[in-house]
C-alpha positions in Angstrom: 82.1 37.9 107.8 78.7 36.3 108.0 77.0 39.5 107.1 79.1 39.8 103.9 78.3 36.2 103.0 74.7 36.9 103.5 74.8 40.0 101.4 76.6 38.2 98.6 74.1 35.4 98.7 71.2 37.8 98.5 72.8 39.6 95.5 73.3 36.3 93.7 69.7 35.3 94.4 68.5 38.6 93.2 70.5 38.4 89.9 69.2 34.9 89.3 65.6 36.0 90.0 66.1 39.0 87.6 67.4 36.7 84.8 64.5 34.3 85.3 62.0 37.2 85.2 63.6 38.7 82.1 63.6 35.3 80.3 59.9 34.8 81.2 59.0 38.3 80.0 60.8 37.7 76.7 59.1 34.4 76.2 55.7 35.9 77.0 56.3 38.7 74.6 57.3 36.2 71.9 54.3 34.1 72.6 52.0 37.1 72.3 53.7 38.4 69.1 53.8 35.0 67.4 50.6 33.0 67.7 48.3 31.2 65.4 48.4 28.9 62.3 48.3 29.5 58.6 47.4 27.1 55.7 47.6 27.2 51.9 45.7 24.9 49.6 47.2 24.6 46.0 46.1 22.6 43.0 46.7 22.7 39.2 43.8 22.9 36.8 42.7 19.4 35.7 44.6 17.7 38.6 43.4 15.1 41.1 45.7 16.3 43.9 45.3 19.1 46.4 48.3 20.0 48.5 47.8 21.7 51.8 50.9 23.3 53.4 50.9 25.2 56.6 52.7 26.5 59.7 51.7 26.6 63.3 53.3 28.1 66.4 52.4 24.9 68.3 54.4 21.9 67.1 53.4 19.6 70.0 49.8 19.0 68.8 48.8 17.1 65.6 46.9 18.9 62.9 43.7 17.2 61.7 41.9 17.8 58.5 38.3 17.4 57.3 37.1 17.9 53.7 33.4 18.6 53.2 31.4 18.5 50.0 29.9 21.7 48.5 26.5 20.8 49.9 27.9 20.3 53.3 26.2 16.9 53.6 29.3 14.6 53.1 32.7 14.4 54.6 34.8 13.1 51.7 38.2 12.9 53.3 39.9 13.2 56.7 43.6 13.3 57.7 46.1 14.0 60.5 49.7 15.0 60.5 52.4 16.1 63.0 54.1 19.4 62.4 57.9 19.3 62.3 60.2 21.0 64.8 59.6 24.4 63.2 55.8 24.0 63.0 55.6 23.3 59.2 53.3 20.6 57.8 52.2 19.3 54.4 49.2 17.1 53.6 48.0 15.8 50.2 44.4 14.9 49.3 43.4 12.9 46.2 40.1 13.6 44.6 38.4 10.2 44.8 35.1 8.6 43.9 33.3 10.1 46.8 33.9 13.7 45.4 30.8 13.5 43.2 29.6 17.0 43.6 30.8 20.0 41.5 31.6 23.1 43.4 33.8 24.3 46.3 35.0 21.7 48.8 35.8 23.1 52.3 39.1 21.9 53.7 39.2 22.5 57.5 42.4 22.3 59.5 42.3 22.0 63.3 44.7 21.7 66.2 42.9 20.1 69.1 39.2 19.2 69.3 36.2 21.0 70.9 37.0 23.1 73.9 40.7 22.1 73.6 41.0 23.4 70.1 43.9 25.8 69.5 43.3 26.9 66.0 40.7 26.2 63.3 41.1 27.4 59.7 39.2 26.6 56.4 39.9 27.1 52.7 37.8 26.4 49.6 39.0 24.4 46.6 36.8 24.1 43.5 36.4 20.7 41.9 34.6 20.0 38.6 34.0 16.5 37.2 36.4 15.0 39.8 39.2 17.4 38.7 40.5 20.5 40.5 40.4 24.0 39.2 43.5 26.2 39.5 43.8 27.0 43.1 46.2 28.7 45.5 44.3 30.0 48.5 45.5 30.9 52.0 44.0 31.5 55.4 45.8 32.7 58.6 45.2 33.8 62.1 48.8 34.4 62.9 50.1 37.5 64.6 53.4 38.9 63.3 55.6 37.6 60.6 56.7 33.9 60.3 59.5 32.2 58.4 58.6 29.0 56.6 60.9 26.6 54.7 60.2 28.4 51.4 59.2 32.0 52.1 58.1 34.6 54.5 54.4 34.7 55.4 52.8 38.0 56.3 49.4 37.9 57.9 46.3 39.2 56.0 48.1 40.0 52.7 44.8 40.2 50.8 45.1 42.2 47.5 47.9 44.7 47.0 48.3 47.3 44.3 51.8 48.5 43.2 52.5 52.2 42.6 52.0 53.2 38.9 55.3 54.2 37.3 55.3 55.7 33.8 57.6 57.5 31.4 57.1 61.2 30.6 54.5 61.7 27.9 53.3 58.1 27.8 49.8 57.3 26.5 49.8 54.0 28.4 50.3 53.0 32.1 50.5 49.5 33.6 48.6 48.3 36.7 50.4 45.6 38.6 49.8 44.0 42.0 49.6 40.8 44.0 46.7 38.8 45.6 46.7 35.6 47.8 43.5 34.4 46.0 44.3 33.2 42.5 41.0 31.3 41.8 39.0 34.6 41.4 39.3 37.2 38.7 40.1 40.8 39.6 37.8 43.7 38.4 39.8 46.8 37.4 38.1 50.2 37.1 39.5 53.5 36.0 37.4 56.6 36.9 37.9 60.2 35.7 38.3 63.1 38.1 34.5 63.9 37.6 33.6 60.3 38.6 32.9 58.9 35.1 34.0 55.3 34.6 36.6 55.3 31.8 37.6 51.6 31.7 36.4 48.3 33.2 38.4 45.2 32.8 38.8 41.7 34.2 42.2 40.3 35.2 43.1 36.7 35.9 45.9 36.5 38.4 48.9 34.2 37.8 49.5 31.1 39.9 51.9 33.1 42.0 49.3 35.7 42.7 50.8 38.4 40.5 48.5 40.3 38.1 49.1 43.0 35.4 47.0 45.1 32.9 47.9 47.8 30.4 45.6 50.9 30.2 45.7 53.1 27.1 44.8 56.8 27.5 44.2 59.6 25.0 41.4 60.5 22.7 38.2 62.4 23.4 37.2 60.3 26.4 40.4 61.2 28.3 40.2 64.9 27.7 39.7 65.9 31.3 42.9 66.8 33.1 43.5 65.7 36.7 43.8 62.6 38.9 42.2 59.4 37.6 41.4 56.7 40.2 42.5 53.1 39.5 40.6 50.5 41.6 41.1 46.8 41.7 38.6 44.6 43.5 38.3 40.8 44.0 35.7 40.3 46.7 33.3 42.6 48.6 36.0 42.9 51.3 38.3 45.8 52.2 41.2 43.4 52.2 40.6 42.7 48.5 40.0 46.2 47.3 42.8 48.7 46.5 43.1 52.0 44.8 45.7 54.4 43.5 45.7 57.6 41.4 47.4 58.5 38.1 47.7 62.1 36.8 46.7 62.6 33.2 47.0 65.9 31.3 46.3 66.6 27.7 45.6 62.9 27.1 49.0 61.7 28.4 50.2 60.4 31.7 52.1 62.7 34.0 54.9 60.8 35.8 55.1 61.4 39.5 58.4 62.5 41.0 58.9 59.6 43.4 60.1 59.8 47.0 63.3 58.0 46.3 64.1 60.3 43.4 63.4 63.3 45.6 65.7 61.9 48.3 68.5 61.4 45.7 68.1 64.9 44.4 68.2 66.3 47.9 71.4 64.4 48.8 72.9 65.5 45.5 72.1 69.2 46.2 73.5 69.0 49.7 76.6 67.3 48.4 77.1 70.0 45.8 76.7 72.7 48.5 79.1 71.0 50.8 81.7 70.6 48.1 81.3 74.2 47.0 81.6 75.5 50.5 84.7 73.4 51.1 86.3 74.6 47.8 85.7 78.2 48.7 87.3 77.7 52.1 90.3 76.0 50.5 91.0 78.9 48.1 90.9 81.6 50.8 94.5 82.8 51.2 96.1 82.2 54.5 98.3 84.8 56.1 
C-alpha cells in the first residue's frame, strides 16, 4: 500500500513538473519571438503638434523621450509616459519657441537608462519656421508581428511594390505600392530589356504611405519586345528599393496569367474531368 501511494505521488509530481516545464518553454518561446519596441511619429504640414505612438513588449518600464535640434546642440523637449497594459503609448510634442532651427529634429524614445536600457529608437521630423512638415515615419526593433489598438505592425516594412496588373492590349500600366516613410519622394525608373532608361519619375506618397503612378507605353521608344524592369527607390537602402517586371510586345503591355487564375483554371479542368468521368460511368448499362 505504501509503495502504491509513493508511486502515485511520484507520478503527480512528475506531471506537475512537466506542466511547469512546458509553461516555461512556451513563455520563453513567446519572449524570444516577441521582443522589442516600435514608434511612429506623425504630423500634418503646417502643424505645431507631433504625435508619437508606439508599442513595447515591456509595459513595466516607463518610456522616456528626448527631442534634439538639427544641429544636435540643443535638447528642445523631454517627456516620459507609462505604457498601458498591452504596451501601447502615445506622446504629443508641441513645437515651441526653443525650436528655432530649421531641419530634422531627432525624437529618441528609450526604456531604461544607460546599461539598464531595454530599447532605444529614434525618428526624424522636419520642422520649418516653427511648423512641421508632413510626416509619418516609423522605427522598430521588434521581432515577429504585434497587434496594436489600431492595426497590425509588421517589422521592417520598408518600401513594397505591388504586382502590375493590366488588361490585354493596354498601352498603359499602373505602378502601386506602400512605404512607411511618407516625407521622402520615391524615384521610379523603367528600363528596357537592353538596359536603356525609358522613364524616370518622382512620386510623392500619400499620408497613409500608398503611392501610384501611371506609365504610358508605345511609340518608337518602346519598340523593343521583352521584359521591362520597373524600379522604385526612396533611399540608398535595400529595404527602400523594389523592382518588378512588365512584358511589352509591339508597344502594348502583355498581361501575365496570374497564379490565382492558373489555380482556378486547374480546378475547373479537374472538375470537368471528374464530372465527365462520373457521367460516363453512370450511363454504362448494368446487367
